[in-house]
N, C-alpha and C positions, 0 to 999 in steps of 0.2 A: 643499789649498792654494787660497786665495782669489786670483783673478787679475782685475785691472782692465785691460781693453784697449779700444782705440777701436773695434775691429771684431770681429765674430764669425768671419768667414771671409774669407780673401783667396785669389783664384785667381791663382797665379803661372804665367806662361806663357799668359796669356789671349789673346794674339794668334796662338797656334798652333792647329792644326786641332782637336784634342781640347779644348784650353783654351777655345776659342770655344764649342764645343758644351756644355761644362760650365757656362760663364757663362750661356749661353742657357737651360739647364735651370734653374739657380738663379733666374734672373730670372722665369721662368714659375711656378716651383713652390715656392720658399722662402717661408716666412711673411713678411709685410710687416715684422714686428719684427726680422727678421734683418738685421744690419749687415754688408754685403758690399763688398769692394773688389777691384779688378783690379790686377795687378802684372805688370811686364815691363820691357823695356829702353827702349821708345820711347813717349813721351807721345802723340805724334801717332797712332801705331797703336792704342794703348789707347783713346784718345778715339774713334777710328773704330769699334772693336769696341763700345764702350759705346753709341754712337749707333744701332747696329743692334739692340740688345736691346729687350726689353719696356720701355715707358715707366717702369715702376716702378724701373728701374735708372739713370735719368737722373742721379741725384745720387750714384751710387756713387763713392767716391774712387778716385783713381789713384795708385799707388805705383811709383816707379822703383827697380828692383832688377835686378842683373846677376850671373850665376853667377861672373864674374871679379872681383867686388867684394865681398869678405866683409863689409865694413862695411855695405853696403846690404842684405845678407841678414840681418844681425843686426837692423837697423832694421825690416825686414819682419817678422821673427819676433816681436819685442816688440810689434808693433802689433795682433796678432790672437790670438784664442783658437785658431783652426785655420788652417793653411796647406795649400792644395791645390797640389801641384806636378805640372805636366804637361810639364816641361822635361827631355827625355831626349836621347840615352841617359844614364841616371842615373849610370852608372859614370864618364862624362866630366863631367857637369854638375851632379850631384845631391848629392854628399856634404857640401859646405859648408853647404847649406841644412839638411840633417839636423843638422849640428853646431849651427847657430844655433838651431833649434827645440828640440833637446835641452837646450841650455844655458839657454834662456829659459823652459822649462816650457810650451812651445807644442805643441799637438797637430798632427800632420802626416799627410797621406795622399797617396799617389801611385798611378801606374799601373804601377810597375816590375814587369817579369817577369824581372829580371836577378839570378840567384842570386849572382854574385860581388859585386855591389853590396850585396845583402842581407847577405852575410857580413861585408863591410867595415863596414857600418852597425852590425851587432851588436857586432863586436869593438871598434869605436872609441867607440860612443855609447850602448850599452844601459845601462850603469851610470850614465852621465851623465843619461840620461832618467829612470831610476828615481829618482835623487836629486832631480831637479827636478819630477817628477810628470808629465812629458810622455809622451804616447802617440805613438810613431812607428809608423805603420801603412803598410807597403808593400803593393802588389798589391791595390788596391781597385777594380779593373775586371774585365773578363772574365778576365784574370789577377788574382786567383785567387778571387774571391768565390763563383762557383757551386761551386767545389771545396770551399773552406774552410767556407762557410756550409752547403753541402749535407751535409757530414759532421757539422757542429755540430747541425743539426736531426735528423739520423739518430740520433746518439748520445742526444739528449734523449728521443726517442721510445722507444728501446730501454731507456734507464734508467727512464723512467716506467712501462714495462711489466714491469720487473724481469727482463729477459731477458739480464742479464750484460753482457759486454764485446763490442766489435766485434772481429772477426777479419779474414778475407779480405774486402776492400772494394774495389770497382771502380766508378769513374765512367765512364759511357758517354755520349759526346756523341751523343744519339739523333737529333737533327736540328739543322741550323745553316745559315743563309744569311747571308753577309756576306763582306766583303773583308778581306785582311790589310793592316795599316797600314804606312806608310812608317817609322813610329817603331819598330814591331816588327822590321822588316827591319834597321834601323840598329842595334838592340840585338843582334840575331843576328850582324851583321857585326862589331860591337865585341867580342862574346864570342869569335868565331873568332880574331880577331887576338890577343886576350889569352891564350887557352889555347895558341896556337901559340908564343908568346914566353915563357911562364911555366909551368914544370912544376908548381909549387905550385898555381897557379890551375887547372890541368887536374885535379889531384887533388880540389880542392874541387868542381869542376863535375860530376864523375862520382860523388861520394859521395852516396848516397841520403839521408843525414842531414846534408847540408852546412849547413843552417840551424839545426841543433840547438843548444839552449842548454847541453847537457851531453853531448857526443859519447860519452864513456866510459861513460855510463849507458844508452845506447840498447841495446835488445835485439838480439841476433844472430839475425836471421830469415832468413839466407841471402841469396841473390841477389835483388835487386829491380830489375827491368829497366824502363827507360823506353820501350823499343821492343818492343811486344807485338802479335802478330796472333793473335786468339782467335776461337773459335766462341762464339756467344751462350750456348750450353749450358755452356761452361766458366765462365761468370760467374754464371748463375742458371738453375735448371731451367725449361724452357719458353721461355727467351729464344732467339729464332731469329736467323738471319743470321750475318754475319761482322763482325769489327772490325779496324781498323788503328791504328797509333800515332797519338797526338794531339800536334800540334806543341807545345802549351803544357804538356803533361804533365810535362816535366822540371822546370819551375818549380813548377807547382801541387802536385805530390806532395811536394815539400820544404816548402812552406808548410804543408800539412796535417800533415805529421809534426812540424813545429815547434809547431803548435797542441797536438798531443797531448803533447809533452814539456813545454811551458809549463804545461800542466794536470796535470803530474806523471803522465803516461801514463794519464789518465782514460779515454781511449777503450779502452785495454787494452794490456798488454805484448805481446800477440800480434797487434796491429793491423798488418796489411799493406795497403798502399794502392797502387793503380795507376790509370791513366787510358787510355782508348781512345776511338775514334770509330767509329760504325756505318757500314758501307758497304753495308747492305741485305741482302736475302735471295735475290737472283737467283742463277742458276747461275754468273754471272760475278763474284759478290762476292769469291771468293778471289783472282781476278785483280786486282780493284780494290784489295783490301787490300795485295797485294804491290806494286802500282803506287804506292800512297801511301807505303809504307815506303821503296821505292826512291827516290821523289821527294824525301823528306825527307833521305835520305842524300846524294842528288845535290846538293841545295841547299847543305848544309853543306860538302861537298867542293868545290863550285863556287866558294863564297865564299872558300875557303882557297887557291885556285889562281889566280894572277894573270890569265892570259888569259881564263878563264871568268868570273872575278869582274868583269872589265871589261865583258863582254857582259851579265851579270846586272844590273849597276848601271845599264845603259841601259834595261832593261825593267821592273825591279822598282819599286814605288812609292817615292818619295822622302819623307824626313821632312817633315811638314806637308801631305802630299797625302792625299786620301781621297775616298770616293764622294760623289756628289751627294745632295741631300736626298731625292729619290725613292727612290734605292737604299738609303739609310739607313733610310727608313721601311718598306721592304718586307722588311727583314731580320728574323731571329728566331733563337732558340736554345732547345733543350731538353736538359737534362742529367739523367740518371737514375743515382743512386748506389746500388748494390746491396751488401748485406753479409750475412754469416752471423755470428750471435752465438755466444758461448761456450756457450750452452745449446742451440745447433742451430737457433734460430729464424732466419727470413729476413725481411729488411726492404728497402725501397727508398725513397729520398728523391728528389723531383723539384724542379728549378728550371726555370721556363719564362718567357720574356719576349719581347715584340715589340721590333723595332728591331735594326739591325746590331749584332752582339755587341761588336765592337771600337770602335764609335763611338756610336750612339744609346743602346744599352743600357748601355754603359760610362759614358756621361755621367750616367745615372741612378744607377748604382751608386756612382760617385765622389762625385757631389753629395750623395746621401743618407748616405754614410759621413761626410762632413764635417758635414752638418746634425745627425746623431746625436751626434757628438762635441761640437758647439757648443751644442746646445739640449736634449739629453736626458741631461745629465750624471748625474742621479740614477738613471737606468736602466742605466748602463754597468757593466761588471765592474770590480771594485776591482783595477786593474792599471796599471802604468807600465813604460816601457822600449821596446825595439824589439819590437813585438808583431805579431799577425796580425789580419785582420778578425774572426775568431771570438773571439779572446782579448781584443781591445781594445773591440769594439763588441757582438758577440753578438746577443742577442735584440732589442736596440734597432734594429739594422740589419734584422733579419728583419721586424720590425713595419713599419718605414719602407718597405722594398721591397714588401711586400704592399700597403701603402696606395698605392704608386706603380704598381700593376698587375702585379707579378710573382706568378706562382704558385710557392709554396714549401710543400711538404708532405712528410710521412713516414708510412709505413704498413707494417704487416706484409704481406709478399709471399706 
């Protein structure tokens, strides 16, 4: 489909914390030929953001759009090839922009780690986007690019070596330094409220295949838990230490499983996937692992109970809050994804990057996802609908992230 638009990319929510970081990244790193705009509710605030960007952004247009005004979102969607949305929680504020982009044939990326929002987006707008040619791509930040692209490059290497399908596969957050965002906390808070009030939402939230395009066709692989405490040797021979549950695993695992299903189970019908985080190799690591697991449970329980929720709301980061520039720059992450193939071979894929995972590194991942969709169209997979980073962007995103300084590799282990 040939599309003529005034802009290549619009950053919607550019006055928010991650929106500003994404605009800053694009102003520094996007090719000068890229036509970029800033969108939000306030002209004055958008102009203030624009004035603080690299001088190359001085002429970026400003677009007024509001989540409560569907007409403005439609106008936003038809103005650009790609819309970046940083306005969450997406279950509250995001679905009408998905509608607008799906109807207009406009590609869309966001930071959502919200499974219920993803399911609603699929149910309501996947076929609409297929018909229009739009790529609707959720989870283009730390949720869930290291997971989804990590398995993508792992599968490519295994296939190139002729070593069959992926079977038991585990992502380990090997190292990470960074803070949790207020937006993530707000999304968790919204999820807790929704599943308490709606039993059907609760069933979706706990289903390991909740984002599947064809639930009836998914393989029966038994219990797949999002809360795992493992020895390193349970994951791969020679891997030491202990692991604890990973906060984002409940979203990331479902995104990766959706990629497998959208590719007609190309990773394998016996592909089992889980995520954990390393807590080290000291004699106290089992205690640390138990503490992390208990802490995650306490957070969810605390947000569900009125008196403790009031106290947590006073100390947890608020939406729009985040670490300062020095803290963002000192952050980093490394994820290692281990697999055993159907031939018995063992492989590992690594993604590593500098910068706070939820802020600095996420701005790179989100920005490069949008740039790939806008400028690398000939290199993209032939796909449309509500997709995933791997199925919508794939190798084009791998190439861009490597050029931006990310380490992305896969090898026999």
